[in-house]
C-alpha positions as CSV (number, residue, x, y, z in Angstrom):
1,M,6.3,8.6,5.1
2,T,5.9,5.1,3.8
3,S,6.1,1.5,4.5
4,A,8.0,1.0,7.6
5,F,10.3,1.1,5.4
6,F,9.0,0.6,2.1
7,Q,10.3,-2.9,2.6
8,G,10.9,-3.8,-1.0
9,E,9.9,-6.9,-2.9
10,V,10.8,-10.5,-2.1
11,C,14.2,-11.1,-3.6
12,T,15.1,-13.4,-6.5
13,G,18.3,-14.1,-8.3
14,L,20.6,-13.4,-5.4
15,D,24.3,-13.8,-5.9
16,E,25.5,-16.2,-3.2
17,R,28.6,-14.1,-2.7
18,W,26.5,-11.1,-1.5
19,V,24.8,-13.4,1.0
20,K,28.1,-14.9,2.3
21,V,29.8,-11.5,2.7
22,D,26.8,-10.1,4.5
23,Q,26.7,-13.1,6.9
24,W,30.4,-13.4,7.5
25,S,31.0,-9.7,8.0
26,W,28.0,-9.5,10.3
27,S,29.4,-12.3,12.4
28,Q,32.7,-10.4,12.7
29,T,31.4,-6.9,13.4
30,H,28.3,-7.5,15.6
31,N,29.7,-8.8,18.8
32,S,28.5,-9.7,22.3
33,T,28.4,-6.0,23.3
34,S,26.5,-4.8,20.3
35,V,22.9,-3.7,20.3
36,P,20.4,-4.9,19.6
37,T,21.6,-8.3,20.6
38,Q,21.8,-11.2,18.1
39,E,19.2,-13.0,20.1
40,T,16.8,-10.1,19.9
41,I,17.2,-9.9,16.1
42,D,16.9,-13.7,15.6
43,K,13.7,-13.8,17.7
44,A,12.1,-10.9,15.8
45,L,12.9,-12.5,12.4
46,K,11.7,-15.9,13.5
47,Y,8.5,-14.6,14.8
48,Q,8.0,-12.7,11.6
49,A,8.5,-15.9,9.6
50,D,6.3,-18.0,11.9
51,S,3.6,-15.4,11.6
52,G,3.6,-15.7,7.8
53,L,4.8,-12.1,7.1
54,P,6.7,-11.5,3.8
55,D,10.5,-11.7,4.0
56,I,11.1,-8.0,3.3
57,A,12.4,-6.7,6.6
58,V,15.8,-5.0,6.6
59,S,18.7,-7.5,6.8
60,P,20.7,-7.3,10.0
61,A,23.6,-5.6,8.2
62,R,21.3,-3.0,6.6
63,G,19.6,-2.4,10.0
64,K,22.9,-2.0,11.7
65,F,24.0,0.5,9.0
66,L,20.8,2.6,9.6
67,Y,21.3,2.3,13.3
68,L,24.9,3.8,12.9
69,Q,23.6,6.5,10.6
70,A,21.1,7.5,13.3
71,K,23.8,7.5,15.9
72,L,26.0,9.8,13.8
73,S,23.3,12.2,12.6
74,K,21.7,14.6,15.0
75,M,18.7,14.5,12.7
76,L,17.8,11.6,10.5
77,T,15.0,11.4,8.0
78,T,15.0,8.0,6.4
79,F,11.8,7.1,4.7
80,L,10.5,4.5,3.1
81,T,11.9,3.9,6.4
82,L,11.4,6.8,8.8
83,T,11.8,10.4,9.6
84,S,13.3,11.9,12.7
85,I,12.9,15.3,14.3
86,R,15.3,15.8,17.3
87,K,14.8,12.7,19.4
88,N,11.5,11.7,17.7
89,I,11.3,9.3,14.8
90,L,8.4,8.8,12.5
91,E,8.4,5.5,10.6
92,V,5.8,4.7,8.0
93,G,5.4,1.0,7.4
94,T,6.3,-1.1,10.5
95,L,6.1,-4.6,9.1
96,S,7.5,-6.8,12.0
97,G,9.3,-4.0,13.8
98,V,12.9,-5.2,13.0
99,S,14.0,-1.8,11.7
100,T,12.1,-0.1,14.6
101,I,14.1,-2.2,17.1
102,F,17.4,-1.0,15.5
103,F,16.3,2.6,15.7
104,A,14.9,2.3,19.2
105,T,18.2,1.1,20.5
106,T,20.2,4.1,19.3
107,S,19.4,6.0,22.5
108,P,17.3,5.5,25.7
109,T,15.6,8.9,24.9
110,T,14.6,8.1,21.3
111,K,10.9,8.0,20.8
112,I,9.4,6.4,17.7
113,T,5.9,6.7,16.2
114,T,5.5,4.1,13.5
115,I,2.5,3.7,11.1
116,E,1.3,0.4,9.8
117,I,-1.7,-0.3,7.6
118,N,-1.9,-4.1,8.2
119,P,-3.3,-5.2,11.6
120,Q,-1.4,-8.5,11.5
121,H,1.9,-6.7,10.9
122,A,1.2,-4.3,13.7
123,S,0.4,-7.2,16.0
124,V,3.7,-9.0,15.1
125,A,5.6,-5.8,15.6
126,R,4.1,-5.2,19.1
127,H,5.2,-8.7,20.1
128,N,8.7,-8.2,18.8
129,L,9.1,-4.7,20.4
130,A,8.0,-6.1,23.7
131,T,10.4,-9.0,23.4
132,A,13.2,-6.5,22.6
133,N,12.2,-4.4,25.7
134,V,11.7,-1.2,23.7
135,S,7.9,-1.0,23.7
136,N,8.0,2.0,26.0
137,R,9.8,4.0,23.3
138,V,7.5,3.1,20.4
139,E,3.9,4.0,19.5
140,I,2.3,2.0,16.8
141,I,-0.5,3.7,14.9
142,L,-2.8,1.6,12.6
143,G,-3.5,3.6,9.5
144,E,-2.5,4.5,6.0
145,G,0.6,6.3,4.8
146,I,1.3,7.1,1.1
147,D,1.9,4.4,-1.5
148,V,5.5,3.9,-2.8
149,K,4.6,5.9,-5.9
150,G,4.5,8.8,-3.5
151,Y,8.2,8.7,-3.0
152,Y,8.6,12.4,-3.8
153,S,5.6,13.4,-1.6
154,Y,7.5,11.8,1.3
155,Y,10.7,13.5,0.3
156,M,9.0,16.9,0.2
157,I,7.3,16.4,3.6
158,S,10.5,15.1,5.1
159,S,12.7,17.9,3.8
160,S,10.3,20.5,5.1
161,L,10.6,19.0,8.6
162,T,14.4,18.4,8.6
163,R,16.6,21.1,10.1
164,P,19.8,22.3,8.6
165,K,22.5,19.6,8.4
166,G,19.9,16.9,8.9
167,L,20.1,13.7,6.9
168,I,17.4,12.3,4.6
169,I,17.6,8.7,3.5
170,V,15.3,7.3,0.9
171,D,15.5,3.5,0.7
172,D,14.9,1.2,-2.2
173,V,15.5,3.7,-5.0
174,V,17.7,1.7,-7.3
175,R,15.1,-1.0,-7.9
176,R,17.7,-3.6,-9.0
177,G,19.1,-1.3,-11.7
178,N,15.7,-0.6,-13.2
179,L,16.0,3.0,-12.0
180,V,17.7,3.9,-15.3
181,D,15.1,2.1,-17.5
182,E,12.8,4.8,-18.7
183,G,10.6,2.4,-20.6
184,T,10.0,0.2,-17.6
185,A,9.3,3.2,-15.5
186,R,6.3,4.1,-17.7
187,S,4.5,0.9,-16.6
188,N,5.8,0.6,-13.0
189,V,4.8,3.2,-10.5
190,N,7.5,2.2,-8.0
191,I,10.3,2.7,-10.6
192,E,8.7,5.9,-11.8
193,G,8.5,7.2,-8.2
194,A,12.1,6.3,-7.6
195,R,13.2,8.1,-10.7
196,R,11.2,11.2,-9.8
197,V,12.6,11.5,-6.2
198,N,16.2,11.1,-7.4
199,S,15.8,13.7,-10.1
200,N,14.0,16.2,-8.0
201,A,16.4,15.8,-5.0
202,G,19.2,16.7,-7.5
203,R,17.3,19.8,-8.4
204,D,16.5,20.8,-4.9
205,G,18.8,23.7,-3.9
206,R,18.1,23.0,-0.2
207,V,20.1,19.8,-0.2
208,E,23.2,18.0,-1.4
209,S,22.5,14.4,-2.5
210,V,24.0,11.2,-3.8
211,V,22.7,7.7,-4.6
212,M,24.6,4.7,-3.1
213,Q,24.0,1.2,-4.7
214,M,24.0,-1.7,-2.3
215,V,24.1,-5.5,-2.6
216,G,23.6,-8.1,0.1
217,E,21.3,-10.9,1.3
218,K,18.4,-8.7,0.4
219,N,19.5,-8.5,-3.2
220,Y,20.5,-5.4,-5.2
221,D,19.1,-1.9,-4.4
222,G,20.3,1.4,-3.0
223,M,19.6,4.5,-1.0
224,L,19.4,8.2,-1.8
225,Y,21.2,10.3,0.8
226,A,20.4,14.0,1.0
227,V,21.8,16.5,3.6
228,V,20.0,19.7,4.2
229,K,22.3,22.6,3.7
230,G,23.0,25.0,6.6
C-alpha cells in the first residue's frame, strides 16, 4: 500500500467556500459524543504542525468520512490510505497518524499495522497515537512501501486480499482535475498512476467501481471506490 495515505500535495488555490463549508458542517455534525474527540484531533494536528511535518494529513471531515466507511464496511481496503482484512488494517504512509486515529476508533478490536518511511513522521505518529490512547491497537513499521506511481500495484495487491463484497478506496486519484489531461500524465508519474488505476479498475471484472470527486479544505481531489463482487 502507500503513503499512509498517499497524503497528497500541499494545497494552493483553495476556494474559500470549500473551506467554510467543511468547517461549518464539521462543527454541526461532529458533536461531544463523537469519536475521535475534537480535542484529540486538534492535539494531533497541532503536534504535526509544531514538528514541522507537511500539511497533508486528512482533513477532519475526510477522516470522519473514511471512519464511517470503515464502520459500514465489513472489509475495507483504502490505500493510498490503508487496507483491511477482517479486523486488521494495513496502512502505508502514516505521516502524523491522524488517519490512523480515525480508523483505530472504529472498533475496540480493530488492529492496525501502519508503514512509514520517514523516522520523524513515525515518531510524531507514535506521540499522537499515545495521546489518543490507541497505541495498543497500532503497530508502526519503519520501512518502504511503493511510490505513488505504483497506484495500480497497490490496487492489484489489495484486490487480491479483499474478500467478496469488500470495499477498496483509492485516494487522491483526481489530481485536481489533471486526471483527464493525457499530456500532463506523460510527464507526471502521479497523474499517470492515477489514470492507470482508474482505467484498469474499470476493466477488472472482479469489481464494480466509480470515481467520486471531492472539494474541501484540502482542495480538489477524489477517490476511486471499488466493491469486490460476490
